SEDO-994120 format. One line per 5 residues: number of its first residue (from 1); their letters; for each residue x, y, z of N, C-alpha, C, O. Coordinates in steps of 0.1 Angstrom, whole numbers. Each point is the difference from the previous one (the first is absolute). Example, Ala and Ser with C-alpha at 12.3 -4.5 7.8 and 13.67 -1.06 7.14 Angstrom:
BEGIN
1 = AS = 132,-57,78,-9,12,0,9,12,0,10,0,7 | -14,11,-14,9,11,0,-8,11,8,5,11,1 .
//
This chain:
BEGIN
1 = MGSRL = 1115,850,974,-11,-9,0,-1,-8,-13,-2,-12,0 | 4,19,-11,0,-7,-13,11,-11,-1,-3,-11,-5 | 15,14,9,11,-9,-1,-3,-13,9,3,-11,-5 | -8,13,16,-4,-11,9,-11,-9,-6,1,-12,0 | -11,19,-6,-11,-7,-6,5,-8,-12,-3,-12,-2 .
6 = IARLC = 12,18,-6,5,-7,-12,8,-12,4,-2,-11,-6 | 11,12,16,8,-11,4,-9,-11,5,3,-12,-3 | -13,15,11,-9,-10,6,-8,-7,-11,-1,-12,0 | -4,19,-10,-8,-6,-10,9,-9,-9,-5,-11,-4 | 17,15,1,9,-8,-7,3,-13,7,1,-11,-6 .
11 = ERGHA = 1,12,19,2,-12,9,-11,-10,-1,2,-12,0 | -14,18,-2,-12,-9,0,-3,-5,-14,-11,-6,-2 | 20,9,-8,-2,-5,-13,-8,8,-10,-3,-4,-11 | 0,17,15,-7,9,-9,10,6,-11,11,3,4 | -16,-1,-16,8,7,-10,-4,14,2,-11,5,-3 .
16 = VRALV = 21,3,7,-2,15,3,6,9,-10,12,-2,-4 | -19,12,-1,5,10,-8,0,13,8,-11,4,5 | 22,2,-4,2,12,9,2,12,-8,10,1,-8 | -18,9,9,2,13,-7,9,9,8,-1,2,12 | 12,2,-19,10,9,6,3,11,-10,-1,-1,-12 .
21 = RAGSE = 6,12,18,6,11,-9,13,-4,-4,8,-7,7 | -4,11,-19,13,-3,-6,11,5,10,-1,12,4 | 10,-20,-1,11,4,10,-3,-5,14,9,0,8 | -21,-5,-5,-3,-5,13,-1,-16,1,-4,-5,10 | 9,-1,-21,-1,-15,0,7,-6,11,-4,-11,5 .
26 = SKLPP = 15,17,0,8,-6,10,-7,-1,14,4,-8,9 | -15,15,-8,-8,0,13,-9,-12,1,-5,-3,10 | 4,-5,-21,-9,-11,0,7,-12,6,12,-2,-2 | -19,-7,9,6,-13,4,1,-9,-12,-6,3,-10 | 14,-14,11,1,-10,-11,-14,-6,-2,-8,-3,9 .
31 = GPTVV = 6,-1,-22,-12,-8,-3,-10,6,-10,-4,-7,-9 | 0,20,10,-10,5,-9,5,3,-14,12,2,-2 | -22,-1,-7,3,5,-13,0,15,1,-10,6,5 | 20,1,-9,1,15,1,-8,6,-12,2,-3,-11 | -11,13,15,-7,7,-10,3,15,3,-3,6,10 .
36 = RGDAL = 10,0,-20,4,14,2,-11,9,-6,-5,-2,-11 | 0,12,19,-11,8,-5,-3,11,10,7,2,10 | -17,6,-14,-5,11,8,-13,-4,6,-10,-2,-7 | 9,2,21,-12,-4,6,-12,10,-2,-11,-4,2 | 14,15,-7,-11,10,-3,-4,-1,-15,-9,8,-4 .
41 = DARTY = 15,-16,-4,-4,-2,-14,-1,-14,-4,9,-8,-2 | -22,3,1,-3,-14,-2,6,-4,-13,3,-12,-2 | -1,21,-8,6,-5,-13,14,-5,1,4,-8,-8 | 3,12,19,14,-5,1,1,-14,6,11,-6,0 | -22,0,5,1,-13,6,-12,-9,-3,1,-12,4 .
46 = AGHVQ = -11,17,-10,-13,-7,-2,3,-14,-7,-7,-10,4 | 16,10,-13,2,-12,-8,5,-12,9,-2,-11,-3 | 9,15,14,5,-10,9,-10,-6,10,2,-9,7 | -14,16,-7,-11,-5,10,-8,-11,-6,-6,-8,7 | 7,7,-21,-8,-11,-6,4,-14,5,12,-3,2 .
51 = GSDVF = -22,-5,1,3,-13,5,1,-1,15,2,-11,5 | -3,22,2,1,0,14,-13,-3,7,-11,4,-5 | 12,-11,17,-12,-3,7,-4,11,10,-11,3,3 | 22,3,3,-2,10,10,9,12,-2,11,-1,-5 | -17,13,7,8,13,-1,1,5,14,-10,3,7 .
56 = VHLIG = 22,0,-2,2,5,14,5,15,-2,10,2,-6 | -18,7,12,4,14,-1,5,5,14,-8,1,10 | 21,3,-9,6,5,12,6,14,-2,6,5,9 | -9,1,-20,6,13,-3,-6,11,9,-12,0,2 | 21,8,3,-5,12,8,12,8,4,11,-4,0 .
61 = VAHPS = -14,16,5,10,10,5,6,-6,12,-7,-4,9 | 20,4,-8,7,-5,12,-3,9,12,-1,13,-2 | 0,-19,14,-1,8,12,-12,10,-1,3,12,1 | -15,-16,-3,-11,9,-1,-1,10,12,2,-4,11 | -5,16,-14,-3,10,10,-10,10,-5,-2,1,-12 .
66 = PYKAR = -3,8,21,-10,9,-4,5,11,-10,-7,6,-7 | 21,-5,6,6,9,-9,2,-5,-14,5,7,-9 | -9,-19,6,2,-6,-13,-13,-2,-8,-1,-9,-8 | -9,17,11,-13,-1,-6,1,0,-15,-7,-7,-7 | 15,17,2,1,1,-15,7,-12,-6,-4,-5,-11 .
71 = QFLEI = 13,-1,18,7,-12,-5,-10,-12,-1,1,-8,-9 | -10,7,19,-10,-10,0,-8,0,-13,-3,-10,-6 | 0,23,2,-9,2,-12,9,-3,-13,-6,-4,-10 | 18,7,11,9,-1,-12,6,-14,-2,4,-3,-11 | -3,-5,22,6,-13,-1,-9,-11,4,-2,-9,-8 .
76 = DYPSV = -4,9,20,-8,-11,5,-12,-3,-9,-2,-11,-5 | -6,22,2,-12,-3,-7,3,-3,-15,-6,-10,-5 | 14,18,-2,3,-4,-14,6,-14,-2,-3,-7,-10 | 10,3,20,6,-14,-1,-11,-11,1,1,-10,-7 | -11,13,15,-11,-9,1,-8,0,-14,-4,-10,-5 .
81 = EAAVE = 2,22,0,-7,1,-13,7,-8,-11,-6,-8,-7 | 19,9,7,8,-7,-10,-1,-15,2,-1,-8,-9 | 2,4,22,0,-14,3,-13,-7,-3,-1,-11,-5 | -10,18,8,-13,-5,-3,-2,-2,-15,-6,-9,-5 | 10,19,-2,-1,0,-15,8,-12,-5,-6,-8,-9 .
86 = AAKAA = 18,5,14,8,-11,-5,-6,-13,4,-1,-10,-8 | -4,9,21,-5,-13,5,-13,-3,-7,-2,-12,-3 | -6,21,1,-13,-2,-7,2,-5,-14,-7,-9,-5 | 16,16,-2,2,-3,-14,6,-15,-1,-2,-6,-10 | 10,2,20,6,-13,0,-9,-11,5,3,-12,-1 .
91 = GVGRF = -15,16,6,-9,-10,6,5,-7,12,-2,-12,3 | 9,20,5,6,-5,13,-11,-5,9,-11,7,1 | 13,-18,6,-11,-6,8,-2,7,14,-11,0,5 | 21,7,0,-1,6,13,10,12,1,11,-1,-5 | -16,12,11,8,12,2,2,1,15,-9,2,8 .
96 = VYLSV = 22,-2,-3,3,2,14,5,14,2,10,4,-6 | -17,4,14,3,14,2,4,3,14,-8,-3,10 | 19,9,-8,5,5,14,-7,13,2,5,10,-5 | -16,-10,13,-7,12,3,4,5,14,12,-1,3 | -21,7,5,3,5,13,-12,-1,8,-12,0,-5 .
101 = AQPAP = 14,-2,19,-12,0,9,-8,12,-2,5,11,-1 | -19,-13,2,-9,11,-2,-13,-3,6,-4,-12,1 | -3,22,4,3,14,1,11,2,11,3,-9,8 | 3,21,-9,11,3,10,0,15,3,-4,8,-9 | 7,-4,21,-1,14,4,12,9,-5,-1,12,1 .
106 = VMKDF = 11,-18,-7,12,7,-5,3,-5,-14,-6,-10,-5 | 16,16,-1,5,-4,-13,-11,0,-10,-1,-10,-8 | -8,20,8,-13,-1,-8,3,0,-15,-7,-7,-7 | 17,14,2,3,0,-14,5,-13,-5,-4,-5,-10 | 12,-2,18,5,-13,-3,-11,-10,0,-2,-8,-9 .
111 = VSVRA = -6,8,19,-12,-9,1,-9,2,-11,-6,-9,-6 | 3,22,2,-9,3,-11,5,-5,-13,-8,-6,-8 | 21,7,5,5,-5,-13,-1,-15,0,-4,-6,-10 | 7,-1,21,-1,-15,0,-14,-4,-1,-3,-10,-6 | -6,17,12,-15,-3,-1,-4,1,-15,-8,-8,-5 .
116 = RGETL = 13,19,-1,-3,2,-15,5,-12,-8,-6,-4,-10 | 18,-1,14,6,-11,-7,-9,-12,2,-2,-8,-10 | -3,5,22,-9,-11,2,-13,1,-9,-5,-9,-6 | 0,22,5,-12,2,-8,2,-3,-14,-8,-6,-7 | 20,10,2,4,-2,-14,0,-15,-3,-5,-5,-10 .
121 = IRESG = 11,-3,19,1,-14,-2,-13,-7,1,-3,-8,-8 | -6,12,17,-13,-5,1,-8,2,-13,-6,-9,-5 | 7,21,0,-7,4,-13,5,-7,-12,-7,-1,-10 | 19,-4,11,7,-7,-12,-7,-14,-1,1,-6,-11 | -7,0,21,-5,-13,-1,10,-11,3,-4,-12,0 .
126 = LNAVF = 16,16,4,10,-11,3,-3,-6,14,-4,7,9 | 7,-20,-8,1,-6,13,12,7,7,10,2,-6 | -12,1,19,11,8,7,0,-3,14,-9,-4,7 | 21,6,-1,3,-1,14,6,14,4,10,4,-5 | -17,3,15,5,12,5,6,-3,14,-7,-4,9 .
131 = LRPWY = 20,7,-8,7,-1,13,0,13,7,5,10,-6 | -9,-9,18,-2,13,7,8,1,13,-5,1,11 | 19,0,-12,8,2,12,-1,15,4,-4,8,-8 | 9,-5,19,2,14,4,15,4,0,4,8,-7 | 3,-15,16,15,2,1,6,-14,0,-4,-9,8 .
136 = VLGPG = 14,7,-16,7,-13,-1,14,1,7,8,8,-4 | -6,-15,14,12,0,8,11,-9,-7,-3,-11,-5 | 15,17,3,10,-7,-7,13,7,2,0,10,7 | 11,-14,-13,13,7,0,-2,15,-3,-5,4,-11 | 9,5,20,-1,14,-2,-14,6,3,-2,12,-2 .
141 = HRWPV = -7,-21,6,-14,4,2,-5,-6,13,-10,-7,0 | 17,10,11,-4,-6,13,-4,10,10,-4,-4,11 | 5,17,-13,-3,9,10,-14,-1,6,-1,2,12 | -9,-6,-20,-13,-1,6,-2,-11,11,-10,-1,7 | 21,-7,-5,-1,-10,10,-2,6,14,-6,-5,9 .
146 = ALMPL = 11,18,-8,-2,7,13,-14,3,3,-4,3,11 | -5,-4,-22,-14,3,2,-8,-13,4,-12,1,3 | 19,-12,-2,-7,-12,4,-9,0,13,-11,-5,0 | 17,11,10,-9,2,12,-13,7,-2,-10,-3,6 | 11,14,-14,-12,8,-4,-10,-9,-7,-12,1,2 .
151 = YWMSE = 17,-9,-12,-9,-9,-7,-6,-10,9,-12,-2,-1 | 20,-3,10,-6,-10,9,-11,6,9,-10,-7,2 | 12,19,2,-10,6,8,-13,4,-8,-11,-2,4 | 14,7,-16,-12,4,-9,-8,-12,-4,-13,2,-1 | 19,-13,0,-8,-12,-4,-9,-5,11,-9,-8,-2 .
156 = RIPCT = 11,13,14,-8,-5,12,-10,10,4,-8,-2,9 | 7,13,-17,-10,11,2,-11,-1,-11,4,1,-11 | -16,-4,14,-10,-2,-10,-1,10,-11,-1,-3,-12 | 2,16,16,-2,10,-10,12,2,-10,-1,6,-10 | 13,-12,14,12,1,-9,5,-13,-5,9,-1,-8 .
161 = RDTAR = -16,-10,12,4,-13,-3,1,-2,-16,10,-5,-5 | -21,8,-2,0,-3,-14,11,8,-8,6,-5,-9 | -4,18,13,10,8,-7,14,-5,3,8,-1,-9 | -6,-3,22,14,-6,3,3,-12,-8,11,-2,-4 | -21,-7,3,2,-12,-8,2,3,-15,8,-6,-6 .
166 = RLGLV = -17,15,1,1,3,-14,14,6,-4,5,-2,-11 | 0,11,20,12,7,-2,12,-6,7,10,6,4 | -11,-19,-1,11,-7,7,13,-2,-8,0,3,-12 | 10,-7,19,13,-2,-6,2,-14,-4,-4,-9,7 | 9,7,-19,3,-14,-5,15,0,-4,7,10,-2 .
171 = TIRQM = -1,-22,2,14,-2,-3,2,-3,-15,-10,-4,-7 | 22,6,2,3,-3,-14,-2,-15,-3,-4,-4,-11 | 6,-4,21,-2,-14,-1,-14,-4,-2,-4,-8,-9 | -5,15,17,-14,-3,-2,-5,6,-13,-9,-7,-7 | 14,18,2,-4,6,-13,4,-9,-11,-8,-3,-9 .
176 = TAALV = 20,-3,10,5,-9,-11,-9,-12,-1,-4,-5,-10 | 1,-1,22,-9,-11,0,-14,3,-5,-6,-8,-7 | 1,20,10,-13,4,-5,0,2,-15,-10,-4,-6 | 20,9,1,1,2,-14,1,-14,-8,-6,-1,-10 | 14,-8,16,1,-13,-6,-14,-7,0,-4,-6,-10 .
181 = ESVES = -3,7,21,-13,-6,0,-10,7,-10,-8,-7,-6 | 10,20,4,-9,7,-9,3,-5,-15,-9,-1,-8 | 22,-1,5,4,-4,-13,-6,-14,-2,-5,-3,-11 | 5,-6,21,-4,-14,-2,-15,-2,3,-4,-11,-1 | -3,22,4,-14,-2,3,-8,-4,-12,4,4,-12 .
186 = QNEGI = -15,-11,14,-8,-4,-11,-14,7,0,-9,-3,-7 | 8,13,16,-12,7,2,-3,9,-12,9,5,-7 | -22,-4,4,-5,9,-11,-6,12,6,-4,1,12 | 3,10,-20,-6,12,5,10,8,7,12,0,-3 | -16,8,13,9,9,8,2,-6,14,-10,-2,7 .
191 = QIIDV = 23,1,-3,3,-5,13,8,11,7,10,6,-6 | -13,-2,18,7,10,8,7,-7,12,-6,-7,8 | 19,10,-8,9,-6,11,4,12,9,8,8,-4 | -15,-7,16,3,11,8,11,-3,10,5,-11,0 | -2,20,10,11,-3,9,-2,-12,8,9,-8,1 .
196 = PAIEA = -21,5,5,-1,-12,8,2,-13,-9,6,-10,5 | -10,11,-17,2,-12,-9,15,-1,-4,5,-11,-1 | 2,22,-1,14,0,-3,8,-6,12,9,-8,-1 | -13,12,14,6,-4,12,-1,-16,1,8,-6,6 | -19,1,-11,-2,-14,1,9,-8,-10,0,-13,1 .
201 = CQDTT = 6,19,-10,9,-7,-10,13,-2,7,8,9,2 | -5,-22,0,13,-3,7,7,-11,-8,1,-11,5 | 4,14,-16,8,-9,-8,14,-2,6,8,9,-1 | -6,-20,8,12,-2,8,12,-2,-9,12,0,4 | -14,-2,-17,11,-2,-10,5,14,-5,10,0,-7 .
206 = VPTP = -17,11,11,5,13,-4,10,4,10,-3,1,11 | 16,2,-16,10,3,10,-3,13,8,-6,9,-6 | 9,-9,19,-2,12,8,11,10,-3,12,-4,0 | -16,17,-3,11,10,-3,9,2,12,9,9,-1 .
//
């Protein structure tokens, strides 16, 4: 998701600084300024945040599952703490945070950590955008397509309609478009982009995976 967003922002003329671990530089698309550092330690990259208008936080444990509760606490939340510290010190105008749909009946530890991240950002006083997808369809992440008939049915039953919409499936193309819109937003305060709003993002210039 990060590589797609970086490429799209560079195409649109934005000056992008991308934080990567040393040795992972080759994973970046062409265009951004490479910042080598530790996402859990603001001191390793805070100096590069100065002068930025927007900070985008996409750090998180890969392939979240109920068995990774400890990793959420050791990686996801500390990375938000570090990012908020760096963004606030630099006077960044907007903080874009990839959160998760909530409330939800499953993945409670993951949802809890992301909700704590949102609270931390709110309390920082930063203008922010919270994107709340549930599952993002893309290369290697397509098995939930089999659930589409169940979603279709649930959205037509009054008692399950809201949950089905809140926990709906979005595509990587829609997510990229939603992230671009969040970066370019001029809104102040806190803005929440939920699944229906993400689904409405249809940037036709974002290549289909």
